[in-house]
The first five atom37 places (N, CA, C, CB, O) and aatype in JSON, in Angstrom:
{
  "aatype": [12, 0, 14, 0, 14, 5, 11, 11, 16, 7, 7, 11, 16, 1, 15, 0, 10, 5, 3, 19, 19, 16, 1, 6, 18, 16, 9, 8, 10, 8, 11, 1, 19, 8, 7, 1, 15, 13, 11, 11, 1, 0, 14, 17, 0, 19, 11, 15, 19, 9, 3, 13, 0, 5, 11, 16, 12, 7, 16, 5, 3, 19, 1, 9, 3, 14, 1, 10, 2, 5, 0, 19, 17, 0, 5, 7, 19, 11, 16, 19, 14, 8, 1, 10, 1, 19, 11, 10, 6, 1, 11, 1, 2, 3, 3, 6, 2, 0, 11, 6, 11, 10, 13, 16, 18, 19, 15, 8, 19, 14, 19, 16, 15, 13, 11, 7, 10, 5, 16, 16, 19, 19, 3, 0, 6],
  "atom_mask": [
    [1, 1, 1, 1, 1],
    [1, 1, 1, 1, 1],
    [1, 1, 1, 1, 1],
    [1, 1, 1, 1, 1],
    [1, 1, 1, 1, 1],
    [1, 1, 1, 1, 1],
    [1, 1, 1, 1, 1],
    [1, 1, 1, 1, 1],
    [1, 1, 1, 1, 1],
    [1, 1, 1, 0, 1],
    [1, 1, 1, 0, 1],
    [1, 1, 1, 1, 1],
    [1, 1, 1, 1, 1],
    [1, 1, 1, 1, 1],
    [1, 1, 1, 1, 1],
    [1, 1, 1, 1, 1],
    [1, 1, 1, 1, 1],
    [1, 1, 1, 1, 1],
    [1, 1, 1, 1, 1],
    [1, 1, 1, 1, 1],
    [1, 1, 1, 1, 1],
    [1, 1, 1, 1, 1],
    [1, 1, 1, 1, 1],
    [1, 1, 1, 1, 1],
    [1, 1, 1, 1, 1],
    [1, 1, 1, 1, 1],
    [1, 1, 1, 1, 1],
    [1, 1, 1, 1, 1],
    [1, 1, 1, 1, 1],
    [1, 1, 1, 1, 1],
    [1, 1, 1, 1, 1],
    [1, 1, 1, 1, 1],
    [1, 1, 1, 1, 1],
    [1, 1, 1, 1, 1],
    [1, 1, 1, 0, 1],
    [1, 1, 1, 1, 1],
    [1, 1, 1, 1, 1],
    [1, 1, 1, 1, 1],
    [1, 1, 1, 1, 1],
    [1, 1, 1, 1, 1],
    [1, 1, 1, 1, 1],
    [1, 1, 1, 1, 1],
    [1, 1, 1, 1, 1],
    [1, 1, 1, 1, 1],
    [1, 1, 1, 1, 1],
    [1, 1, 1, 1, 1],
    [1, 1, 1, 1, 1],
    [1, 1, 1, 1, 1],
    [1, 1, 1, 1, 1],
    [1, 1, 1, 1, 1],
    [1, 1, 1, 1, 1],
    [1, 1, 1, 1, 1],
    [1, 1, 1, 1, 1],
    [1, 1, 1, 1, 1],
    [1, 1, 1, 1, 1],
    [1, 1, 1, 1, 1],
    [1, 1, 1, 1, 1],
    [1, 1, 1, 0, 1],
    [1, 1, 1, 1, 1],
    [1, 1, 1, 1, 1],
    [1, 1, 1, 1, 1],
    [1, 1, 1, 1, 1],
    [1, 1, 1, 1, 1],
    [1, 1, 1, 1, 1],
    [1, 1, 1, 1, 1],
    [1, 1, 1, 1, 1],
    [1, 1, 1, 1, 1],
    [1, 1, 1, 1, 1],
    [1, 1, 1, 1, 1],
    [1, 1, 1, 1, 1],
    [1, 1, 1, 1, 1],
    [1, 1, 1, 1, 1],
    [1, 1, 1, 1, 1],
    [1, 1, 1, 1, 1],
    [1, 1, 1, 1, 1],
    [1, 1, 1, 0, 1],
    [1, 1, 1, 1, 1],
    [1, 1, 1, 1, 1],
    [1, 1, 1, 1, 1],
    [1, 1, 1, 1, 1],
    [1, 1, 1, 1, 1],
    [1, 1, 1, 1, 1],
    [1, 1, 1, 1, 1],
    [1, 1, 1, 1, 1],
    [1, 1, 1, 1, 1],
    [1, 1, 1, 1, 1],
    [1, 1, 1, 1, 1],
    [1, 1, 1, 1, 1],
    [1, 1, 1, 1, 1],
    [1, 1, 1, 1, 1],
    [1, 1, 1, 1, 1],
    [1, 1, 1, 1, 1],
    [1, 1, 1, 1, 1],
    [1, 1, 1, 1, 1],
    [1, 1, 1, 1, 1],
    [1, 1, 1, 1, 1],
    [1, 1, 1, 1, 1],
    [1, 1, 1, 1, 1],
    [1, 1, 1, 1, 1],
    [1, 1, 1, 1, 1],
    [1, 1, 1, 1, 1],
    [1, 1, 1, 1, 1],
    [1, 1, 1, 1, 1],
    [1, 1, 1, 1, 1],
    [1, 1, 1, 1, 1],
    [1, 1, 1, 1, 1],
    [1, 1, 1, 1, 1],
    [1, 1, 1, 1, 1],
    [1, 1, 1, 1, 1],
    [1, 1, 1, 1, 1],
    [1, 1, 1, 1, 1],
    [1, 1, 1, 1, 1],
    [1, 1, 1, 1, 1],
    [1, 1, 1, 1, 1],
    [1, 1, 1, 1, 1],
    [1, 1, 1, 0, 1],
    [1, 1, 1, 1, 1],
    [1, 1, 1, 1, 1],
    [1, 1, 1, 1, 1],
    [1, 1, 1, 1, 1],
    [1, 1, 1, 1, 1],
    [1, 1, 1, 1, 1],
    [1, 1, 1, 1, 1],
    [1, 1, 1, 1, 1],
    [1, 1, 1, 1, 1]
  ],
  "atom_positions": [
    [[62.62, 101.7, 65.92], [63.4, 100.77, 66.69], [64.85, 101.27, 66.75], [63.33, 99.35, 66.08], [65.43, 101.66, 65.74]],
    [[65.4, 101.25, 67.96], [66.75, 101.77, 68.16], [67.78, 100.8, 67.61], [67.02, 102.04, 69.65], [67.57, 99.59, 67.61]],
    [[68.9, 101.34, 67.12], [69.95, 100.44, 66.61], [70.58, 99.65, 67.75], [71.04, 101.26, 65.85], [70.62, 100.09, 68.9]],
    [[71.05, 98.48, 67.4], [71.68, 97.61, 68.4], [72.98, 98.25, 68.88], [71.95, 96.19, 67.82], [73.75, 98.78, 68.08]],
    [[73.23, 98.22, 70.19], [74.47, 98.83, 70.69], [75.71, 98.07, 70.2], [74.46, 98.88, 72.22], [75.71, 96.84, 70.11]],
    [[76.74, 98.83, 69.9], [77.98, 98.22, 69.42], [78.75, 97.63, 70.6], [78.85, 99.26, 68.67], [78.84, 98.25, 71.66]],
    [[79.28, 96.47, 70.4], [80.09, 95.84, 71.44], [81.54, 96.29, 71.29], [79.98, 94.3, 71.37], [82.08, 96.33, 70.18]],
    [[82.14, 96.64, 72.42], [83.54, 97.05, 72.39], [84.43, 95.81, 72.34], [83.9, 97.92, 73.62], [84.17, 94.81, 73.01]],
    [[85.45, 95.9, 71.54], [86.41, 94.8, 71.46], [87.78, 95.35, 71.79], [86.4, 94.13, 70.06], [88.11, 96.49, 71.47]],
    [[88.56, 94.54, 72.43], [89.92, 94.95, 72.75], [90.02, 95.89, 73.93], [0.0, 0.0, 0.0], [91.06, 96.53, 74.12]],
    [[88.97, 95.99, 74.74], [89.02, 96.85, 75.91], [89.93, 96.27, 76.98], [0.0, 0.0, 0.0], [90.14, 95.06, 77.04]],
    [[90.46, 97.14, 77.8], [91.35, 96.67, 78.86], [90.53, 96.1, 80.0], [92.26, 97.82, 79.36], [89.59, 96.73, 80.49]],
    [[90.88, 94.92, 80.42], [90.28, 94.34, 81.61], [91.37, 94.29, 82.67], [89.67, 92.91, 81.33], [92.5, 93.91, 82.39]],
    [[91.01, 94.66, 83.87], [92.01, 94.72, 84.93], [92.33, 93.32, 85.42], [91.52, 95.59, 86.08], [91.42, 92.57, 85.78]],
    [[93.57, 92.97, 85.43], [93.98, 91.67, 85.9], [94.21, 91.75, 87.4], [95.24, 91.18, 85.17], [94.98, 92.58, 87.87]],
    [[93.54, 90.88, 88.13], [93.71, 90.86, 89.58], [94.88, 89.97, 89.99], [92.44, 90.38, 90.26], [95.15, 89.82, 91.18]],
    [[95.56, 89.39, 89.01], [96.6, 88.42, 89.34], [97.79, 89.08, 90.02], [97.06, 87.7, 88.08], [98.31, 88.55, 91.0]],
    [[98.23, 90.24, 89.52], [99.37, 90.88, 90.17], [98.94, 91.69, 91.38], [100.1, 91.77, 89.18], [99.79, 92.18, 92.12]],
    [[97.66, 91.82, 91.59], [97.16, 92.62, 92.7], [97.04, 91.78, 93.96], [95.81, 93.23, 92.35], [95.93, 91.41, 94.36]],
    [[98.15, 91.49, 94.6], [98.11, 90.88, 95.93], [98.15, 92.05, 96.89], [99.32, 89.85, 96.18], [99.19, 92.67, 97.09]],
    [[96.98, 92.36, 97.47], [96.83, 93.6, 98.22], [96.02, 93.35, 99.48], [96.16, 94.68, 97.35], [95.26, 92.38, 99.57]],
    [[96.2, 94.23, 100.45], [95.46, 94.17, 101.71], [94.81, 95.52, 101.95], [96.39, 93.76, 102.9], [95.48, 96.55, 101.91]],
    [[93.51, 95.51, 102.2], [92.78, 96.76, 102.47], [91.9, 96.58, 103.7], [91.93, 97.18, 101.25], [91.48, 95.47, 104.02]],
    [[91.62, 97.7, 104.38], [90.68, 97.71, 105.5], [89.44, 98.47, 105.09], [91.33, 98.34, 106.77], [89.51, 99.58, 104.55]],
    [[88.29, 97.85, 105.35], [87.0, 98.44, 105.02], [86.12, 98.47, 106.25], [86.32, 97.67, 103.87], [86.31, 97.69, 107.18]],
    [[85.13, 99.37, 106.24], [84.06, 99.34, 107.21], [82.81, 98.87, 106.47], [83.84, 100.75, 107.89], [82.4, 99.48, 105.48]],
    [[82.22, 97.79, 106.94], [81.0, 97.25, 106.31], [79.82, 97.67, 107.16], [81.07, 95.69, 106.16], [79.79, 97.42, 108.36]],
    [[78.84, 98.29, 106.53], [77.62, 98.69, 107.21], [76.64, 97.51, 107.17], [76.99, 99.97, 106.55], [75.86, 97.36, 106.23]],
    [[76.71, 96.69, 108.21], [75.88, 95.48, 108.24], [74.41, 95.79, 108.49], [76.38, 94.53, 109.3], [73.54, 95.04, 108.06]],
    [[74.13, 96.88, 109.18], [72.75, 97.17, 109.56], [71.86, 97.31, 108.33], [72.69, 98.45, 110.39], [70.72, 96.86, 108.33]],
    [[72.39, 97.95, 107.28], [71.57, 98.11, 106.07], [71.44, 96.81, 105.29], [72.16, 99.19, 105.18], [70.51, 96.64, 104.51]],
    [[72.39, 95.9, 105.5], [72.34, 94.63, 104.77], [71.4, 93.62, 105.41], [73.72, 94.04, 104.68], [70.89, 92.73, 104.72]],
    [[71.15, 93.72, 106.72], [70.25, 92.78, 107.37], [68.9, 93.41, 107.68], [70.88, 92.25, 108.67], [68.04, 92.78, 108.31]],
    [[68.69, 94.65, 107.26], [67.42, 95.33, 107.52], [66.27, 94.58, 106.87], [67.46, 96.79, 107.02], [66.31, 94.27, 105.67]],
    [[65.25, 94.3, 107.65], [64.07, 93.6, 107.14], [64.19, 92.1, 107.15], [0.0, 0.0, 0.0], [63.23, 91.41, 106.83]],
    [[65.34, 91.58, 107.52], [65.55, 90.14, 107.59], [64.95, 89.63, 108.89], [67.07, 89.78, 107.5], [65.03, 90.3, 109.92]],
    [[64.34, 88.45, 108.86], [63.73, 87.92, 110.08], [64.81, 87.62, 111.11], [62.91, 86.64, 109.77], [65.95, 87.34, 110.77]],
    [[64.42, 87.69, 112.39], [65.39, 87.66, 113.48], [66.27, 86.42, 113.47], [64.67, 87.74, 114.79], [67.47, 86.52, 113.75]],
    [[65.73, 85.28, 113.17], [66.51, 84.04, 113.25], [67.45, 83.86, 112.06], [65.59, 82.86, 113.35], [68.21, 82.89, 112.02]],
    [[67.41, 84.78, 111.11], [68.27, 84.66, 109.93], [69.26, 85.81, 109.81], [67.43, 84.58, 108.68], [70.01, 85.88, 108.83]],
    [[69.27, 86.71, 110.78], [70.08, 87.92, 110.64], [71.59, 87.65, 110.67], [69.73, 88.9, 111.74], [72.31, 88.13, 109.8]],
    [[72.07, 86.9, 111.65], [73.52, 86.65, 111.73], [74.02, 85.8, 110.55], [73.85, 85.94, 113.05], [75.06, 86.12, 109.99]],
    [[73.3, 84.72, 110.16], [73.77, 84.0, 108.96], [73.76, 84.88, 107.71], [72.91, 82.77, 108.72], [74.65, 84.76, 106.87]],
    [[72.77, 85.75, 107.59], [72.69, 86.64, 106.45], [73.82, 87.65, 106.47], [71.34, 87.36, 106.42], [74.36, 88.01, 105.43]],
    [[74.2, 88.1, 107.67], [75.3, 89.05, 107.8], [76.62, 88.42, 107.36], [75.41, 89.55, 109.25], [77.43, 89.07, 106.7]],
    [[76.83, 87.15, 107.71], [78.05, 86.46, 107.27], [78.06, 86.34, 105.75], [78.16, 85.05, 107.94], [79.1, 86.55, 105.12]],
    [[76.92, 85.99, 105.17], [76.84, 85.91, 103.71], [77.05, 87.27, 103.06], [75.49, 85.32, 103.28], [77.62, 87.36, 101.98]],
    [[76.58, 88.33, 103.71], [76.77, 89.68, 103.19], [78.24, 90.08, 103.19], [75.95, 90.68, 104.0], [78.7, 90.76, 102.28]],
    [[78.97, 89.66, 104.23], [80.41, 89.94, 104.28], [81.11, 89.22, 103.13], [81.01, 89.5, 105.64], [82.01, 89.77, 102.5]],
    [[80.69, 87.98, 102.86], [81.28, 87.21, 101.75], [80.98, 87.89, 100.42], [80.75, 85.76, 101.75], [81.86, 88.02, 99.57]],
    [[79.73, 88.33, 100.23], [79.36, 89.03, 98.99], [80.16, 90.32, 98.82], [77.86, 89.32, 98.98], [80.62, 90.64, 97.73]],
    [[80.31, 91.06, 99.93], [81.07, 92.3, 99.89], [82.52, 92.04, 99.47], [81.04, 93.0, 101.27], [83.08, 92.76, 98.65]],
    [[83.11, 90.99, 100.04], [84.5, 90.66, 99.71], [84.64, 90.22, 98.26], [85.01, 89.54, 100.64], [85.62, 90.57, 97.6]],
    [[83.66, 89.47, 97.75], [83.72, 89.04, 96.36], [83.64, 90.23, 95.42], [82.58, 88.05, 96.06], [84.36, 90.28, 94.42]],
    [[82.78, 91.19, 95.72], [82.62, 92.34, 94.84], [83.82, 93.27, 94.89], [81.35, 93.11, 95.2], [84.27, 93.77, 93.86]],
    [[84.34, 93.51, 96.09], [85.41, 94.48, 96.2], [86.76, 93.92, 95.76], [85.5, 94.98, 97.61], [87.58, 94.65, 95.19]],
    [[87.02, 92.65, 96.02], [88.32, 92.09, 95.69], [88.32, 91.32, 94.38], [88.78, 91.19, 96.8], [89.39, 91.01, 93.85]],
    [[87.18, 90.99, 93.84], [87.11, 90.35, 92.53], [87.49, 88.89, 92.53], [0.0, 0.0, 0.0], [87.92, 88.37, 91.5]],
    [[87.33, 88.2, 93.66], [87.61, 86.76, 93.72], [86.36, 86.04, 94.2], [88.82, 86.46, 94.65], [85.6, 86.57, 95.01]],
    [[86.16, 84.84, 93.7], [85.02, 84.04, 94.14], [85.34, 83.25, 95.39], [84.58, 83.1, 93.02], [84.44, 82.93, 96.17]],
    [[86.61, 82.93, 95.6], [87.04, 82.15, 96.76], [87.28, 83.1, 97.92], [88.32, 81.32, 96.45], [88.28, 83.82, 97.94]],
    [[86.37, 83.11, 98.9], [86.48, 83.98, 100.07], [86.51, 83.12, 101.32], [85.3, 85.0, 100.13], [85.65, 82.25, 101.51]],
    [[87.51, 83.36, 102.17], [87.65, 82.61, 103.41], [87.52, 83.56, 104.58], [89.0, 81.85, 103.46], [88.09, 84.65, 104.58]],
    [[86.75, 83.14, 105.59], [86.45, 84.0, 106.73], [87.22, 83.54, 107.95], [84.93, 84.02, 107.02], [87.27, 82.34, 108.26]],
    [[87.83, 84.48, 108.65], [88.54, 84.21, 109.88], [87.52, 83.83, 110.97], [89.41, 85.43, 110.32], [86.46, 84.45, 111.05]],
    [[87.83, 82.84, 111.82], [86.88, 82.47, 112.88], [86.57, 83.61, 113.84], [87.43, 81.3, 113.65], [85.47, 83.67, 114.39]],
    [[87.53, 84.52, 114.06], [87.27, 85.65, 114.95], [86.26, 86.63, 114.35], [88.56, 86.38, 115.28], [85.53, 87.28, 115.09]],
    [[86.23, 86.73, 113.03], [85.21, 87.57, 112.39], [83.83, 86.95, 112.58], [85.52, 87.75, 110.88], [82.86, 87.65, 112.85]],
    [[83.76, 85.63, 112.43], [82.49, 84.94, 112.65], [82.03, 85.13, 114.09], [82.64, 83.43, 112.33], [80.84, 85.34, 114.34]],
    [[82.95, 85.07, 115.05], [82.6, 85.29, 116.45], [82.13, 86.72, 116.68], [83.78, 84.97, 117.36], [81.23, 86.95, 117.48]],
    [[82.74, 87.68, 115.99], [82.34, 89.08, 116.15], [80.93, 89.32, 115.63], [83.32, 90.0, 115.42], [80.17, 90.1, 116.21]],
    [[80.57, 88.64, 114.52], [79.22, 88.79, 113.98], [78.2, 88.16, 114.92], [79.12, 88.16, 112.58], [77.13, 88.71, 115.15]],
    [[78.54, 87.0, 115.46], [77.61, 86.24, 116.3], [77.7, 86.63, 117.79], [77.88, 84.77, 116.14], [77.0, 86.03, 118.6]],
    [[78.53, 87.6, 118.17], [78.79, 87.9, 119.59], [77.53, 88.28, 120.35], [79.81, 89.02, 119.7], [77.39, 87.94, 121.53]],
    [[76.61, 88.99, 119.71], [75.4, 89.45, 120.4], [74.2, 88.56, 120.1], [75.1, 90.89, 120.01], [73.06, 88.93, 120.39]],
    [[74.44, 87.41, 119.52], [73.35, 86.49, 119.24], [72.93, 86.52, 117.79], [0.0, 0.0, 0.0], [73.51, 87.24, 116.98]],
    [[71.91, 85.74, 117.48], [71.49, 85.57, 116.1], [70.74, 86.79, 115.58], [70.61, 84.33, 115.96], [70.8, 87.09, 114.39]],
    [[70.04, 87.52, 116.46], [69.2, 88.6, 115.96], [69.77, 89.99, 116.16], [67.87, 88.53, 116.61], [69.3, 90.94, 115.53]],
    [[70.77, 90.15, 117.01], [71.34, 91.47, 117.25], [72.74, 91.53, 116.64], [71.38, 91.79, 118.77], [73.75, 91.36, 117.33]],
    [[72.77, 91.77, 115.35], [74.03, 91.85, 114.61], [74.61, 93.26, 114.81], [73.82, 91.54, 113.08], [73.85, 94.23, 114.85]],
    [[75.94, 93.4, 114.94], [76.52, 94.74, 115.07], [76.17, 95.61, 113.85], [78.05, 94.65, 115.23], [76.06, 95.11, 112.73]],
    [[76.0, 96.91, 114.1], [75.62, 97.8, 113.0], [76.73, 97.91, 111.97], [75.26, 99.18, 113.54], [76.47, 97.94, 110.76]],
    [[77.96, 97.98, 112.45], [79.1, 98.1, 111.53], [80.2, 97.15, 111.96], [79.62, 99.56, 111.48], [80.31, 96.79, 113.13]],
    [[81.03, 96.76, 110.99], [82.2, 95.93, 111.24], [83.38, 96.5, 110.47], [81.95, 94.44, 110.84], [83.24, 96.92, 109.32]],
    [[84.53, 96.53, 111.11], [85.76, 96.9, 110.42], [86.46, 95.61, 110.05], [86.68, 97.84, 111.3], [86.77, 94.8, 110.93]],
    [[86.72, 95.4, 108.77], [87.32, 94.15, 108.31], [88.57, 94.45, 107.49], [86.31, 93.32, 107.47], [88.72, 95.51, 106.89]],
    [[89.48, 93.47, 107.49], [90.68, 93.53, 106.66], [90.54, 92.47, 105.59], [91.98, 93.32, 107.52], [90.4, 91.28, 105.9]],
    [[90.58, 92.89, 104.33], [90.48, 91.97, 103.2], [91.87, 91.81, 102.59], [89.45, 92.5, 102.13], [92.51, 92.78, 102.18]],
    [[92.33, 90.56, 102.54], [93.64, 90.27, 101.99], [93.47, 89.39, 100.76], [94.55, 89.58, 103.05], [92.97, 88.27, 100.85]],
    [[93.9, 89.91, 99.6], [93.89, 89.09, 98.39], [95.23, 88.39, 98.32], [93.61, 89.95, 97.1], [96.28, 89.04, 98.27]],
    [[95.2, 87.05, 98.33], [96.42, 86.25, 98.38], [96.46, 85.28, 97.21], [96.52, 85.48, 99.71], [95.45, 85.01, 96.56]],
    [[97.65, 84.78, 96.95], [97.81, 83.76, 95.91], [97.4, 82.4, 96.46], [99.26, 83.71, 95.4], [97.66, 82.08, 97.62]],
    [[96.75, 81.61, 95.61], [96.34, 80.26, 95.99], [97.43, 79.31, 95.55], [94.96, 79.88, 95.34], [97.72, 79.19, 94.36]],
    [[98.04, 78.62, 96.51], [99.19, 77.77, 96.2], [98.81, 76.33, 95.86], [100.14, 77.76, 97.35], [99.69, 75.53, 95.54]],
    [[97.52, 75.99, 95.92], [97.11, 74.64, 95.56], [97.28, 74.42, 94.06], [95.64, 74.38, 95.99], [97.0, 75.32, 93.26]],
    [[97.74, 73.23, 93.69], [97.94, 72.95, 92.27], [96.61, 72.84, 91.52], [98.75, 71.66, 92.1], [96.5, 73.3, 90.38]],
    [[95.61, 72.23, 92.14], [94.34, 72.01, 91.45], [93.28, 73.04, 91.85], [93.82, 70.61, 91.75], [92.1, 72.72, 91.86]],
    [[93.69, 74.26, 92.18], [92.75, 75.3, 92.57], [92.05, 75.86, 91.33], [93.47, 76.43, 93.33], [92.65, 75.99, 90.26]],
    [[90.78, 76.19, 91.49], [90.03, 76.75, 90.37], [90.49, 78.16, 90.07], [88.53, 76.73, 90.67], [90.58, 78.56, 88.9]],
    [[90.78, 78.93, 91.13], [91.22, 80.32, 90.96], [92.64, 80.48, 91.46], [90.28, 81.28, 91.69], [93.09, 79.75, 92.34]],
    [[93.34, 81.45, 90.9], [94.72, 81.68, 91.3], [94.81, 82.55, 92.55], [95.49, 82.33, 90.18], [95.85, 82.58, 93.21]],
    [[93.73, 83.25, 92.88], [93.72, 84.13, 94.03], [92.54, 83.81, 94.94], [93.67, 85.59, 93.59], [91.52, 83.3, 94.49]],
    [[92.7, 84.12, 96.23], [91.58, 84.02, 97.16], [91.63, 85.22, 98.09], [91.62, 82.7, 97.96], [92.65, 85.89, 98.2]],
    [[90.51, 85.49, 98.75], [90.42, 86.61, 99.68], [90.24, 86.07, 101.09], [89.27, 87.57, 99.3], [89.37, 85.23, 101.33]],
    [[91.05, 86.57, 102.01], [90.95, 86.2, 103.42], [90.41, 87.4, 104.18], [92.33, 85.73, 103.99], [91.0, 88.48, 104.14]],
    [[89.29, 87.21, 104.88], [88.62, 88.3, 105.57], [88.82, 88.12, 107.07], [87.1, 88.35, 105.22], [88.49, 87.06, 107.62]],
    [[89.35, 89.14, 107.73], [89.55, 89.08, 109.17], [88.99, 90.33, 109.83], [91.05, 88.91, 109.51], [88.81, 91.37, 109.19]],
    [[88.71, 90.22, 111.12], [88.09, 91.3, 111.89], [89.15, 92.23, 112.44], [87.23, 90.72, 113.03], [90.2, 91.79, 112.91]],
    [[88.88, 93.54, 112.38], [89.76, 94.54, 112.98], [88.98, 95.24, 114.08], [90.29, 95.57, 111.9], [88.07, 96.02, 113.78]],
    [[89.29, 94.98, 115.35], [88.53, 95.64, 116.43], [88.87, 97.13, 116.51], [88.82, 94.96, 117.78], [90.04, 97.5, 116.52]],
    [[87.85, 97.97, 116.56], [88.02, 99.41, 116.7], [87.08, 99.91, 117.8], [87.74, 100.15, 115.35], [86.06, 99.29, 118.08]],
    [[87.44, 101.02, 118.41], [86.59, 101.58, 119.46], [85.48, 102.43, 118.87], [87.42, 102.42, 120.43], [84.36, 102.44, 119.39]],
    [[85.77, 103.15, 117.78], [84.78, 104.0, 117.14], [84.95, 103.93, 115.63], [84.89, 105.46, 117.64], [86.07, 103.77, 115.14]],
    [[83.85, 104.05, 114.91], [83.89, 104.02, 113.46], [83.92, 105.43, 112.87], [82.68, 103.25, 112.92], [83.93, 105.58, 111.65]],
    [[83.94, 106.44, 113.71], [83.91, 107.83, 113.24], [85.18, 108.17, 112.48], [83.73, 108.78, 114.42], [86.29, 107.98, 112.98]],
    [[85.01, 108.68, 111.28], [86.13, 109.17, 110.49], [86.98, 108.11, 109.83], [0.0, 0.0, 0.0], [87.99, 108.44, 109.2]],
    [[86.61, 106.84, 109.95], [87.41, 105.79, 109.32], [87.1, 105.72, 107.83], [87.13, 104.42, 109.98], [85.95, 105.86, 107.42]],
    [[88.13, 105.53, 107.04], [87.96, 105.38, 105.6], [88.67, 104.11, 105.16], [88.52, 106.62, 104.84], [89.4, 103.48, 105.92]],
    [[88.44, 103.75, 103.9], [89.12, 102.58, 103.36], [90.61, 102.89, 103.24], [88.53, 102.18, 101.97], [91.0, 103.92, 102.69]],
    [[91.43, 101.99, 103.78], [92.87, 102.2, 103.74], [93.55, 100.97, 103.14], [93.43, 102.5, 105.15], [93.1, 99.84, 103.31]],
    [[94.64, 101.22, 102.44], [95.47, 100.15, 101.91], [96.55, 99.87, 102.95], [96.09, 100.51, 100.5], [97.3, 100.77, 103.32]],
    [[96.62, 98.63, 103.4], [97.59, 98.24, 104.41], [98.86, 97.79, 103.7], [97.03, 97.11, 105.33], [98.8, 97.04, 102.73]],
    [[99.99, 98.24, 104.2], [101.27, 97.85, 103.6], [101.48, 96.35, 103.77], [102.44, 98.63, 104.22], [101.11, 95.77, 104.79]],
    [[102.08, 95.74, 102.75], [102.37, 94.31, 102.81], [103.39, 94.03, 103.91], [102.88, 93.79, 101.45], [104.37, 94.75, 104.06]],
    [[103.13, 92.98, 104.65], [104.0, 92.66, 105.8], [104.89, 91.5, 105.49], [103.18, 92.37, 107.04], [105.69, 91.09, 106.34]]
  ]
}
């Protein structure tokens, strides 16, 4: 029987509190909705964008811009765009009774071609 693994104590955990940052990503939606039934593809794509934002920005509170929702649903429920360019903004939550101190705002960035695009950090405005 193998020995029990030792738990690390005192390791550094990255604090997202000072990280108020804005980044642009390309999300490959086609692989996320592959195999999903036609009437559930667009709702699943919206949920996939939320999951992507939660994983990349480290916040549970994710808010979607209405124009991003329109971009996902533009071709109907079953024909979701293959890729989407999105801007993820991690912002401070100013509500007094908020569960989290930060939230992520996801908005759509219209592009003509996805060729050669990489993740970029957008300067704070």
